C-alpha positions as CSV (number, residue, x, y, z in Angstrom):
1,M,10.8,-52.1,-37.7
2,D,7.0,-51.6,-37.6
3,A,6.6,-55.1,-36.2
4,I,9.2,-54.4,-33.5
5,L,7.6,-51.1,-32.6
6,Q,4.1,-52.5,-32.3
7,D,5.2,-54.9,-29.7
8,L,6.8,-52.3,-27.4
9,P,5.0,-49.5,-25.6
10,S,5.8,-46.1,-26.8
11,R,4.0,-42.8,-27.3
12,L,3.7,-39.9,-29.7
13,S,3.8,-36.4,-28.3
14,T,3.2,-33.1,-30.1
15,Y,4.8,-29.7,-29.2
16,K,4.0,-26.2,-30.5
17,P,6.6,-23.6,-31.2
18,G,8.1,-22.3,-28.0
19,D,7.2,-25.4,-26.0
20,I,10.0,-27.0,-23.9
21,I,10.5,-30.6,-24.9
22,A,13.1,-31.3,-22.3
23,L,14.6,-29.2,-19.5
24,Q,18.3,-28.9,-18.9
25,G,19.2,-31.0,-15.8
26,S,16.1,-33.2,-16.0
27,A,16.2,-37.0,-16.1
28,C,16.7,-38.6,-19.5
29,R,14.8,-41.9,-19.1
30,S,13.6,-42.3,-22.7
31,L,14.7,-42.0,-26.3
32,F,13.2,-38.9,-27.9
33,L,13.0,-39.3,-31.7
34,L,12.1,-36.1,-33.5
35,C,9.8,-37.3,-36.3
36,E,8.6,-34.0,-37.6
37,G,9.6,-30.4,-37.1
38,E,12.6,-28.5,-35.8
39,A,13.9,-28.0,-32.3
40,S,16.9,-26.2,-30.8
41,A,19.2,-27.3,-28.0
42,R,20.1,-24.5,-25.6
43,M,22.4,-24.4,-22.6
44,T,21.9,-21.9,-19.8
45,N,24.4,-21.1,-17.1
46,D,23.7,-20.1,-13.5
47,E,23.6,-16.4,-14.4
48,G,21.0,-17.0,-17.1
49,K,23.3,-16.6,-20.1
50,E,22.0,-18.8,-22.9
51,I,23.7,-20.4,-25.8
52,K,22.1,-22.1,-28.8
53,V,24.1,-25.3,-29.1
54,E,22.4,-26.8,-32.2
55,L,19.3,-26.8,-34.4
56,H,17.7,-30.3,-34.8
57,K,15.7,-31.1,-37.9
58,A,13.6,-34.3,-38.1
59,P,14.3,-37.1,-38.2
60,K,16.8,-37.0,-35.4
61,I,17.4,-38.6,-32.0
62,L,17.6,-35.9,-29.3
63,A,20.4,-36.2,-26.7
64,P,21.3,-39.8,-27.7
65,A,24.7,-39.8,-25.9
66,F,23.0,-39.2,-22.6
67,I,20.3,-41.9,-22.5
68,Y,22.5,-44.7,-21.1
69,G,25.0,-42.6,-19.2
70,S,25.8,-43.2,-15.5
71,E,24.2,-39.7,-15.0
72,S,21.3,-39.8,-17.5
73,I,20.3,-36.1,-17.5
74,F,19.6,-33.7,-20.4
75,P,22.7,-31.4,-20.6
76,V,20.6,-28.8,-22.6
77,S,17.1,-27.6,-22.8
78,I,15.3,-28.6,-26.0
79,H,12.8,-26.1,-27.4
80,A,10.3,-26.7,-30.2
81,D,11.0,-24.1,-32.9
82,T,8.2,-25.3,-35.1
83,D,5.3,-27.8,-34.6
84,C,7.1,-31.0,-33.6
85,L,6.1,-34.6,-33.4
86,L,8.2,-36.8,-31.1
87,W,8.1,-40.5,-30.7
88,I,9.1,-41.4,-27.1
89,I,10.2,-44.9,-26.2
90,S,11.7,-46.0,-22.8
91,K,15.4,-46.7,-22.7
92,E,14.6,-50.3,-21.6
93,N,12.4,-50.9,-24.6
94,F,14.9,-49.2,-27.0
95,L,17.6,-51.5,-25.6
96,K,15.3,-54.5,-26.5
97,I,15.1,-53.2,-30.0
98,M,18.9,-52.9,-30.3
99,E,19.3,-56.4,-28.8
100,H,17.0,-57.9,-31.5
101,D,18.3,-55.9,-34.5
102,P,22.1,-55.4,-35.0
103,V,21.5,-52.8,-37.7
104,V,19.7,-50.6,-35.2
105,L,22.5,-51.2,-32.6
106,R,25.2,-50.2,-35.2
107,N,23.3,-47.2,-36.3
108,F,22.8,-46.0,-32.7
109,L,26.5,-46.5,-31.9
110,R,27.4,-44.5,-35.0
111,I,24.9,-41.7,-33.9
112,I,26.4,-41.4,-30.4
113,S,29.9,-41.5,-31.9
114,D,29.1,-38.7,-34.3
115,R,27.5,-36.7,-31.4
116,S,30.8,-37.1,-29.4
117,L,32.7,-35.8,-32.4
118,F,30.3,-32.9,-32.8
119,L,30.6,-32.0,-29.1
120,S,34.4,-32.2,-29.3
121,R,34.4,-29.8,-32.2
122,K,31.9,-27.5,-30.4
123,F,34.1,-27.5,-27.3
124,N,37.1,-26.6,-29.4
125,E,35.3,-23.6,-30.9
126,F,34.4,-22.2,-27.5
127,A,37.5,-23.1,-25.5
128,L,40.3,-22.7,-27.9
129,Q,39.2,-20.0,-30.4
130,N,38.8,-16.3,-30.0
131,L,35.6,-14.5,-31.2
132,E,37.2,-13.4,-34.5
133,T,38.1,-17.0,-35.4
134,R,34.7,-18.3,-34.3
135,I,33.0,-15.8,-36.6
136,I,35.2,-16.8,-39.5
137,S,34.5,-20.5,-38.8
138,Y,30.8,-19.7,-38.7
139,L,30.9,-17.9,-42.0
140,K,32.9,-20.8,-43.6
141,K,30.2,-23.2,-42.5
142,H,27.0,-21.0,-43.1
143,T,28.3,-18.5,-45.7
144,C,26.3,-15.6,-44.3
145,I,25.4,-13.8,-41.1
146,Q,21.9,-12.2,-41.5
147,N,20.6,-12.1,-37.9
148,L,23.2,-10.8,-35.4
149,Q,21.1,-11.7,-32.4
150,E,20.7,-15.3,-33.6
151,V,24.4,-15.7,-34.3
152,A,25.3,-14.1,-31.0
153,L,23.1,-16.8,-29.3
154,I,24.8,-19.5,-31.3
155,L,28.3,-18.2,-30.5
156,G,27.5,-17.6,-26.9
157,V,28.4,-13.9,-26.9
158,A,26.5,-10.6,-26.3
159,R,25.2,-9.1,-29.5
160,P,27.2,-5.8,-28.9
161,S,30.4,-7.8,-28.7
162,L,29.6,-9.6,-31.9
163,S,28.8,-6.3,-33.6
164,R,32.1,-4.8,-32.5
165,T,34.1,-7.8,-33.6
166,I,32.3,-7.9,-37.0
167,A,33.1,-4.2,-37.5
168,T,36.7,-4.9,-36.8
169,L,36.7,-7.8,-39.3
170,V,35.1,-5.5,-41.9
171,E,37.8,-2.8,-41.3
172,Q,40.5,-5.5,-41.8
173,G,38.8,-6.6,-45.1
174,I,38.3,-10.1,-43.8
175,I,34.5,-9.9,-44.2
176,K,32.2,-7.6,-46.0
177,K,28.5,-6.6,-45.9
178,D,26.4,-7.2,-49.0
179,S,22.6,-7.4,-49.6
180,S,22.3,-10.8,-48.0
181,G,24.3,-9.9,-44.8
182,Y,27.9,-10.4,-43.7
183,I,30.0,-12.7,-45.8
184,L,33.7,-13.6,-46.1
185,A,35.5,-11.1,-48.4
């Protein structure tokens, strides 16, 4: 891999916490490989409501399903949550790598297939489940809610709505509060 990479132009870029790596709606002309650090993908609507779609931990390709699309744009903004190191390679040069190495091609196809599955599940959570069900699903996956504002951002709801729904679930005995936060009862 090192030999292939040395022959193709690419660049390393660093980002500090709070920096915007990519802006929602901007052109996606290169492969962004998060080599070090953590970054979050956030989607914002026209009214400014923001939802945290996912947390990315290195190593990870950012927005792989959109690099070769007919409309190659970032569907989310990507923010550095920690110091980040990104390796950026043009989509043409990455295509050359995949043409020369079938393992890279297969791995990339698996990655974009997995992303499609993730996005399908995410869509199901938001479109087909009510807030109570989404909270329970979140707890099954993460075991605890410690920061209501953070979870509200992830679930795409206002923090007061999340608090009211959690209070209802506590009254129903479905979840309880302990020293670590809210957990399933």
